[in-house]
C-alpha positions in Angstrom: -36.8 -18.3 36.9 -38.3 -21.6 35.7 -37.9 -22.0 31.9 -41.3 -21.9 31.3 -41.7 -18.4 32.7 -38.5 -17.5 30.2 -39.7 -19.0 27.4 -43.3 -16.9 28.6 -41.2 -13.5 29.0 -38.4 -14.0 26.6 -41.1 -15.2 23.5 -37.8 -17.7 22.5 -40.0 -21.7 23.4 -39.3 -24.2 26.0 -37.9 -26.7 23.0 -36.0 -24.2 21.8 -34.0 -23.4 25.4 -33.4 -27.0 25.6 -32.1 -26.7 22.1 -29.5 -23.9 23.3 -28.7 -26.1 25.8 -28.0 -28.9 23.8 -25.9 -27.4 21.7 -23.9 -25.4 24.8 -24.9 -21.9 23.8 -27.3 -21.6 27.0 -26.4 -22.9 30.0 -28.6 -22.3 33.4 -27.2 -21.0 36.5 -29.0 -23.1 38.8 -31.2 -26.3 39.6 -34.2 -25.7 41.8 -34.5 -28.4 45.0 -36.8 -30.8 41.8 -34.3 -30.5 39.8 -35.8 -28.5 37.4 -34.0 -25.5 35.3 -33.4 -22.0 36.8 -32.5 -19.3 34.9 -31.0 -16.2 36.6 -30.2 -12.3 35.0 -27.5 -12.9 33.3 -28.9 -15.7 31.6 -31.6 -13.9 30.1 -29.5 -11.3 29.1 -27.6 -14.2 26.9 -30.8 -15.6 25.5 -32.0 -11.9 23.9 -28.3 -11.6 22.8 -28.4 -14.8 20.9 -31.9 -14.1 19.7 -30.9 -10.5 18.3 -28.0 -12.2 16.6 -30.6 -14.8 14.9 -32.0 -11.9 13.7 -29.0 -10.5 11.6 -28.6 -14.6 10.1 -26.0 -15.7 12.2 -25.9 -19.6 12.4 -25.9 -21.2 15.9 -22.5 -22.0 16.0 -21.6 -18.2 14.7 -23.3 -17.1 17.4 -21.6 -19.4 20.3 -18.1 -18.1 19.0 -19.6 -14.6 18.7 -20.5 -14.6 22.5 -17.9 -16.9 24.0 -14.4 -16.1 22.2 -12.6 -13.2 23.4 -10.3 -12.2 20.6 -13.4 -12.2 18.0 -14.2 -9.6 15.9 -17.4 -9.1 14.4 -16.3 -7.1 11.3 -15.1 -10.2 8.9 -18.6 -12.0 9.7 -20.7 -8.7 8.8 -19.0 -8.3 6.0 -19.7 -12.3 5.2 -23.6 -11.6 6.5 -23.6 -8.7 3.6 -22.6 -10.6 0.4 -24.3 -13.8 1.6 -27.7 -10.8 2.0 -26.7 -9.3 -1.3 -26.7 -12.8 -3.0 -29.4 -13.8 -1.1 -31.7 -10.4 -3.0 -30.5 -10.7 -6.4 -31.6 -14.4 -6.7 -34.8 -14.1 -5.0 -35.6 -10.4 -7.2 -34.7 -12.7 -10.3 -36.9 -15.2 -9.3 -39.6 -12.5 -8.6 -38.7 -11.4 -11.9 -39.5 -14.4 -13.6 -42.2 -15.2 -12.5 -44.0 -11.9 -13.3 -43.1 -12.9 -16.6 -44.3 -16.1 -16.6 -47.9 -14.5 -15.2 -47.6 -11.9 -18.0 -47.6 -13.9 -21.0 -50.9 -15.7 -19.4 -50.3 -19.5 -19.7 -53.0 -21.4 -20.4 -51.6 -24.6 -19.0 -48.1 -26.1 -17.9 -47.2 -27.1 -21.4 -46.9 -22.9 -21.8 -45.1 -22.8 -18.3 -42.5 -24.6 -19.6 -42.3 -23.5 -22.8 -42.1 -19.8 -21.8 -38.8 -20.6 -19.0 -37.4 -22.4 -21.4 -37.3 -19.0 -23.7 -36.3 -17.2 -20.9 -33.6 -20.0 -19.9 -32.3 -19.8 -23.6 -32.2 -15.4 -24.0 -30.2 -15.7 -20.8 -27.7 -18.2 -21.9 -23.8 -17.8 -21.8 -24.0 -19.4 -25.3 -24.1 -16.5 -28.2 -26.0 -18.9 -30.7 -28.6 -20.4 -28.4 -29.3 -16.5 -27.7 -29.7 -15.9 -31.4 -31.1 -18.9 -31.6 -34.1 -17.8 -28.5 -34.7 -14.6 -29.8 -35.0 -16.0 -33.4 -37.9 -18.7 -32.2 -39.5 -16.5 -30.2 -43.2 -15.7 -30.2 -45.9 -14.3 -28.5 -45.5 -16.2 -25.3 -41.9 -14.4 -24.7 -42.9 -10.9 -22.4 -42.0 -7.9 -24.0 -39.9 -7.0 -20.5 -37.9 -10.1 -21.3 -36.8 -9.1 -24.7 -36.1 -5.5 -23.3 -33.9 -6.3 -21.4 -32.3 -9.4 -23.4 -31.8 -6.6 -25.9 -30.4 -4.1 -23.6 -28.0 -6.2 -22.1 -26.9 -8.1 -25.2 -23.3 -7.6 -26.2 -22.6 -9.7 -29.6 -23.7 -7.6 -33.0 -25.8 -10.8 -34.3 -27.9 -11.6 -31.5 -28.6 -8.0 -30.7 -29.8 -7.6 -34.4 -32.4 -10.7 -34.3 -33.1 -9.5 -30.5 -34.3 -5.9 -32.2 -36.0 -7.9 -34.6 -37.7 -10.3 -32.4 -38.8 -7.3 -30.1 -40.0 -5.0 -33.1 -42.1 -8.7 -34.9 -44.2 -9.0 -31.5 -45.7 -6.0 -31.9 -46.3 -5.6 -27.8 -45.2 -2.3 -26.7 -42.2 -1.9 -25.8 -41.2 1.4 -25.8 -41.5 3.2 -22.8 -39.3 0.1 -21.5 -36.8 1.5 -24.1 -37.1 5.1 -23.5 -36.2 4.6 -19.7 -32.5 2.6 -21.2 -31.7 6.1 -23.0 -31.4 7.4 -19.1 -29.0 4.9 -18.4 -25.5 5.2 -16.8 -24.1 2.8 -19.2 -23.4 4.0 -22.5 -23.3 1.0 -23.9 -26.9 0.7 -23.1 -27.9 3.5 -23.9 -26.4 2.8 -27.3 -28.2 -0.1 -27.8 -31.8 1.3 -26.4 -31.6 3.7 -29.0 -31.3 1.6 -31.7 -34.1 -0.7 -30.6 -36.0 2.5 -31.0 -34.9 3.3 -34.4 -36.8 -0.2 -35.3 -39.8 0.0 -33.8 -42.7 1.8 -36.2 -45.4 4.0 -34.9 -46.1 7.7 -33.6 -44.4 7.0 -29.6 -41.3 5.6 -30.6 -41.1 8.4 -32.9 -41.8 10.9 -30.4 -39.2 9.3 -28.3 -36.9 9.5 -30.7 -37.6 12.9 -31.1 -36.6 13.8 -28.0 -33.9 11.8 -27.8 -32.4 15.0 -30.5 -31.1 16.8 -27.8 -29.4 14.2 -25.6 -26.7 14.8 -23.9 -25.0 11.7 -25.6 -23.9 12.7 -29.0 -24.2 8.4 -30.1 -28.2 8.4 -29.1 -28.6 11.7 -30.9 -26.7 10.4 -34.2 -28.9 7.0 -34.0 -31.7 8.8 -33.4 -31.4 11.8 -35.9 -30.6 8.8 -38.3 -33.8 6.9 -37.6 -35.6 10.4 -37.9 -34.3 11.4 -41.0 -35.4 8.0 -43.0 -38.8 8.4 -41.7 -38.8 12.4 -42.3 -38.6 14.2 -39.6 -36.8 17.5 -40.3 -35.7 18.6 -36.5 -33.2 15.7 -37.6 -31.5 18.3 -40.2 -29.2 20.3 -37.6 -28.4 16.9 -35.4 -27.5 15.2 -39.0 -24.9 18.6 -40.2 -23.3 18.1 -36.9 -22.4 14.8 -37.6 -21.3 15.5 -41.4 -18.8 18.2 -39.5 -17.3 15.8 -37.2 -16.8 12.7 -39.1 -19.3 10.7 -37.1 -21.1 8.5 -39.3 -21.3 11.0 -41.5 -21.7 8.8 -44.7 -25.3 7.9 -43.4 -26.1 11.3 -42.2 -25.8 12.6 -45.8 -28.1 10.3 -47.2 -30.2 10.6 -44.6 -30.4 14.6 -45.5 -30.9 13.2 -49.1 -33.6 11.5 -48.1 -35.0 14.4 -46.7 -34.5 17.1 -49.5 -37.3 14.9 -51.7 -39.5 17.6 -50.2 -38.6 20.9 -52.0 -38.9 23.6 -48.9 -37.0 20.7 -47.2 -34.1 20.6 -49.5 -33.4 24.3 -49.9 -33.7 24.2 -45.6 -30.4 21.5 -45.8 -29.2 23.4 -47.9 -28.7 26.8 -46.4 -27.6 24.6 -43.4 -24.8 23.0 -45.3 -23.8 26.6 -46.7 -24.0 28.1 -43.2 -21.6 25.9 -41.8 -19.2 26.0 -45.0 -19.0 30.0 -44.4 -18.1 30.3 -41.1 -14.7 29.8 -39.8 -10.6 31.8 -40.4 -9.2 28.2 -41.4 -8.0 27.0 -44.3 -10.1 28.0 -47.6 -13.0 29.9 -47.3 -15.4 29.8 -50.5 -15.2 33.0 -52.9 -16.6 35.2 -54.0 -19.2 37.9 -52.7 -22.8 36.2 -53.0 -21.6 33.7 -51.0 -20.5 35.6 -48.4 -24.0 37.3 -48.7 -25.7 34.4 -49.1 -24.0 33.2 -45.7 -24.8 36.2 -44.4 -28.3 36.0 -44.6 -28.8 32.5 -43.9 -26.8 32.4 -40.6 -27.8 29.3 -38.9 -31.1 27.6 -39.5 -30.0 25.2 -36.8 -30.0 27.9 -34.1 -26.5 26.6 -33.4 -23.5 28.5 -32.3 -21.6 28.7 -36.1 -18.1 27.0 -35.0 -16.0 27.0 -37.1 -15.6 24.8 -39.7 -12.3 25.5 -40.2 -10.7 22.0 -40.9 -10.2 20.8 -44.4 -11.6 17.7 -44.1 -15.0 18.8 -42.4 -15.6 21.3 -45.4 -15.0 18.6 -48.1 -17.6 16.3 -46.3 -20.0 19.4 -46.4 -19.2 19.8 -50.1 -19.8 16.4 -50.6 -23.0 16.8 -48.5 -24.6 18.8 -51.4 -24.2 16.5 -54.4 -28.0 15.1 -53.2 -29.4 18.5 -52.5 -31.7 19.8 -55.2 -32.3 23.1 -55.6 -31.0 26.6 -55.9 -29.1 27.1 -53.1 -26.7 24.0 -53.8 -26.7 24.8 -57.2 -24.9 28.2 -56.4 -22.5 26.9 -53.0 -21.5 24.6 -55.5 -20.6 27.2 -58.2 -18.8 29.6 -55.5 -17.2 26.2 -53.7 -15.5 25.5 -57.0 -13.7 28.6 -57.2 -12.4 27.8 -53.5 -8.8 27.9 -52.2 -9.1 24.8 -50.4 -8.5 22.1 -53.5 -10.0 19.5 -52.5 -12.8 21.5 -52.1 -13.0 23.2 -55.1 -12.0 20.1 -56.9 -14.8 18.1 -54.8 -17.5 20.6 -56.0 -16.6 20.9 -59.9 -17.2 16.6 -60.2 -20.1 17.5 -58.4 -21.5 20.3 -60.8 -20.7 18.1 -63.4 -22.8 15.4 -62.0 -25.6 18.0 -61.5 -25.6 19.3 -65.3 -25.1 15.6 -66.6 -28.1 14.6 -68.5 
């Protein structure tokens, strides 16, 4: 078969076939009487082998080795091709992301494009100081997607704070993107997402924070509850009480409860919840007096939690301390009963708090 016919049937141009021959990759088996190249069936099969290996990304040199070296094994080369392909895809994906962000900024001219590129490069800098400066100087030209991605990957606390501030100041709606971060398999990313949501005002961030109260990650629940408490959302009460019992940011949780307690009905609900957790369990010391026991029996757990025993003394002390800023009769009666508690630390704390409540 002559070269023209081979090119037509194989789809490989005559010029490329000659190039393969010049490299020693393909040698026609014969020549016609007129000196034209003549390809055998074996030559045609080799052409298809060459093209198949080219489709995998092998260089012509690698193809020649693969076809002519009997001891050649493809495993190492294929592994290397996989690595190279992944790197290429990552680079192309990164380029596509940058282009989309520049497009989202709607630049009016090349100066705007260059400004966006400069900020994006600074946000991705290895220098924390450079990232922080970029966050503090970020304006409307920075797409919200870039700020959200930056805040979710940031490990330096000061830079993360600057990015959260920039995101909140931008006025752009990154709520949905941050909410997706709550489902990340990486705990640190989930925490960054909920902390960023906590600094965004509006109904949509608040709604996502409400949903986060039932999140399986205890850290996410805690940050959501603290943020909602300062916003006056009473749904956060059960999680805030759990935080006090567990000793996780218990001081902040108690402060959030005191903010919620400015409403009379909510204050009673909070006091009921604290009393319920104080009055369960069989550990060191329980509040004495039939009145208190009856009150616990009537209240149960208003949060709907199982009344897990708050038997450890530190947890009972923290719960007692949390009653300090909760107004109303329920909290006062509880403190009176607790001042006679068998646990001296609880009794002393309750006595001190009663004196503060009675002080003019």
